[in-house]
N, C-alpha and C positions, 0 to 999 in steps of 0.2 A: 571777525579780526584778520589782522594786515599778516602774511608770510613772506618770508625776504630770507634771501640767499645771502651769506659771510664768505667771502671771498671770493676771488676773480674767478667766475669758470664761462666768461665767454668763449667760442671755441672750441671748446674745451669739452671729454666726455666723461658723465657722471656717473658715478655707481650708488645708486639707496640702496641700505644694506637693512631689511628687517629681520628679526626672529622668527614674523608669523603673519601672512596674509590673510585675512578670515571675510569681508567683505570687500576689498581691494579701493577702498572709497580717499580713505588717505594717504597711501602711496601713489595714486593715479594723482593724485591732487599736485603731491610733490613735484613726477614728473613732469605737469602743467609750472609752476614754477620755476624750476631751472630750465626748460624751454624757454619759455618768456625772458628768465637772462640770460639767452644766449647761449644757452650747452647746446654745442654739436650732435650730441646723441647721451642717450641716456640706460645706462641696464640698471634692473631692479633684480637684485637677489636676497633671496630667504632661506629660511632653512627650514619651514610648516607651511603649506599650502594648503591651507582650509579652501579656499575658496567657495565660500556662502557665497548665493545670487546676492548681486548681478556681476562678482569679481571677474569670473573671465572674458565678458565683455568689458568689463572696463577697464582693464589691464590691457586685450588686445587694442583700446580705442585709447590708449595713453597717450601712445606717442613715446614710448617706449622702446629701444630698438631690440631689445632681448628680455626676458622672466625667465632667470636661474633657479630652480628650487630642488630642492632634494625629494625622495619617493617615503621621506619618512609617513606621509599618509597617502594613500592611493590617489589617482585623480582619473575621472571616467575619463573616457575618451571626448565627452559633450560638454566639460570643461576646459577640453585644450584647446590652443588658437598656434597660430603661425610661428608666433617670438615667443612661444618655449621653447625652456628646454629643459630636462629633466635629469636631475643625476642619482645617481644610486648610490646609497650607503651603505651595500652588501660588502663592498672591501673592505670597511673599516669597523663592521659587526663582526664581519669573520677572525681579522686580524686581533679584536678585543676577545671572541672566542678562543682561540690560538694561545694568547699570552695568561689565559685564565688559563687554560688545561697544562700548558707549559710552564704555569706557577710562576706566571712574566708579571710584566707587568703594566696592566691597560693606562695607566698615568700617563705613560712612554709615549702612546699614541697621540697625546697630545702636545709633546714638546718641540714640535716645529722638523719635525723627522721621519715625520711618520708616511 
C-alpha cells in the first residue's frame, strides 16, 4: 500500500495525533513518510501510551523530535526514552471531581476554557 502526504509540508513542523499507541509501527511509519516528504520536524501526540514491545524502541528511533503522551496508563522506566514527554491528567481529574462535589458541570471542562 502506497502512503502519500496531502498538502505542502516541506520545511514545516508536523504534528501526528492519535488516541492510542500500542506497538508504534503505524505512527513510526507515518513519521518516516513525513520526513521523506521534507518535513522539518515531526511531533507525535497521543492520549493513551500502551507501548507494547517494541513501541519504545520504534518511537525512539522514528525520527520524531518529541513524543507527547498523557499518564492515563503507567509508563515504566524501561519504556521511557529521551524524546518522551509525559503530561499528567491529574489537574483535569481534580477539576472534574471538584465540579461533581460542587454540583457544577463536568462538561464545562471541555468547552475550551478549562
